[in-house]
C-alpha positions, -999 to 999 in steps of 0.1 A, spaced: 97 -137 98 55 -133 82 52 -141 49 38 -102 49 72 -85 59 90 -110 36 112 -87 13 113 -120 -15 76 -127 -2 72 -93 -21 91 -91 -44 79 -129 -58 43 -110 -68 52 -77 -81 46 -82 -116 11 -82 -106 15 -47 -101 14 -37 -135 -5 -13 -157 -20 -44 -177 -38 -52 -146 -53 -20 -142 -79 -27 -155 -94 -52 -131 -80 -59 -92 -50 -31 -99 -73 -1 -104 -75 -4 -66 -42 10 -54 -47 30 -86 -75 49 -72 -69 49 -38 -33 67 -50 -53 96 -68 -73 101 -31 -41 98 -11 -19 125 -32 -53 150 -33 -49 145 7 -13 161 2 -27 192 -3 8 198 -32 9 237 -35 4 241 -76 31 269 -78 56 262 -46 86 300 -40 108 275 -41 119 236 -54 93 208 -30 116 176 -23 87 147 -21 92 110 -12 64 81 -15 77 50 6 67 13 5 61 28 -30 51 -7 -46 48 -9 -85 48 33 -82 9 42 -85 15 67 -59 40 85 -73 33 76 -110 -3 101 -100 26 122 -83 47 129 -110 20 135 -138 4 163 -121 41 182 -103 59 201 -120 92 184 -125 112 218 -130 96 229 -89 96 195 -73 122 165 -70 103 130 -67 119 102 -48 101 65 -46 113 39 -22 104 5 -16 125 -26 5 119 -52 -21 140 -51 -54 114 -67 -74 86 -43 -68 116 -11 -78 124 -31 -108 84 -32 -110 80 1 -108 107 16 -137 89 -11 -159 54 7 -153 72 43 -158 84 34 -193 69 60 -220 50 75 -195 77 105 -193 86 98 -158 124 97 -158 128 122 -136 108 101 -108 144 84 -81 136 50 -77 152 35 -47 157 6 -28 155 15 6 133 2 39 112 26 54 120 15 90 158 26 75 156 55 54 195 63 38 187 102 37 192 127 59 170 149 92 147 169 72 154 160 38 117 164 18 91 184 23 62 156 16 54 123 25 30 96 11 27 63 24 -4 40 5 -19 8 18 22 -4 33 25 7 70 4 -27 84 29 -46 70 54 -26 89 75 -53 116 80 -20 139 50 8 127 68 29 154 99 30 138 85 37 105 66 64 118 96 74 137 117 75 99 87 101 82 93 121 109 128 123 110 130 127 67 107 157 68 113 188 76 95 214 99 65 221 81 64 193 65 30 166 53 27 131 52 -8 113 46 -5 80 55 -31 56 37 -44 23 55 -74 1 48 -103 4 69 -126 -25 47 -116 -49 22 -139 -74 4 -111 -87 -11 -99 -99 25 -137 -107 31 -135 -131 5 -102 -148 14 -120 -157 47 -149 -169 35 -135 -194 11 -110 -205 45 -144 -211 58 -157 -231 35 -123 -249 26 -121 -260 61 -154 -258 83 -138 -227 107 -137 -197 110 -100 -179 107 -87 -168 141 -68 -140 128 -61 -132 163 -40 -169 169 -27 -155 136 -27 -117 127 -30 -114 88 -6 -84 92 16 -69 116 -5 -39 126 -48 -38 124 -54 -1 112 -90 -7 105 -93 20 125 -85 64 118 -77 66 150 -45 35 154 -23 56 122 -33 93 142 -20 80 172 12 64 159 13 103 144 6 117 170 34 98 198 69 108 170 58 144 171 31 147 141 9 180 148 -19 190 127 -32 152 127 -66 147 108 -82 119 86 -104 113 64 -125 76 53 -127 71 13 -153 45 5 -152 28 -32 -176 3 -49 -154 -10 -77 -167 -27 -106 -139 -53 -113 -146 -83 -145 -153 -116 -129 -128 -137 -125 -98 -112 -119 -91 -112 -81 -79 -148 -75 -48 -150 -104 -38 -119 -87 -48 -126 -52 -31 -166 -48 4 -159 -47 -2 -124 -28 20 -127 9 -16 -122 31 -30 -154 10 2 -170 20 -8 -166 58 -41 -177 50 -36 -212 42 -3 -215 60 -16 -241 85 -41 -264 59 -36 -298 42 -20 -301 10 -49 -314 2 -72 -285 19 -54 -260 -2 -61 -275 -37 -95 -276 -23 -91 -236 -16 -78 -226 -44 -110 -241 -59 -132 -220 -37 -117 -186 -41 -120 -195 -74 -155 -200 -79 -162 -172 -57 -141 -152 -79 -162 -164 -107 -191 -146 -89 -178 -116 -84 -181 -84 -102 -181 -56 -74 -155 -47 -46 -164 -25 -15 -134 -7 1 -129 21 22 -91 35 30 -87 58 62 -64 88 52 -41 102 77 -30 139 71 1 147 94 24 182 95 58 182 114 
């Protein structure tokens, strides 16, 4: 099992997905969470109570934003993640925010324990590229949505964070990291057309997409403390010697101290059942 598909690997870094981190690197999923929620186009006053779910929710950045703008009398809100550690951190993040109505559950996105046609809206941000079986994940999204339901999936197109990690690898080893030989993620979603194709292949219709670009200012030295034990970092370091791992940590710390802004672009795909 790859580190990026391991529940334990993600659970071990869950505590970085907390509000106190949001002023630095973790401002990224918060800001893009707002864009993901906006893409859903929730009606402000639905004629009947609606059900919404955020799958592979991590620390809850997306569902937290949605819950802050949706009337709990009009929307039943759920969130799931396969990592017990992530769900525990999400619960911690929701404390003192009057978000007790969010129903959190530990659940694999490829095996959702909900009946067919259960939800009106579904979001999934920065997660499908880590699914071991992406097709199964999209099938589950389609299955649990009601006819006419809306699915929004956000994936990385470009991330300067990954670029820094690969630059650090080259400076450490003297060679470029071979992503074809050792992919950092099970599936590459850098092209919007990839998620659009998965959606169409499992039966979604009215599939559209947009690329959202941001340059986010961050404090220098705020990247590596959060990313050094991230499952993606573990894969980058997997074939290094112990000496190289020590050197890589120093190189990344130096690169991090020189970085005060990150350019990022995200593919946001919207589809209907």
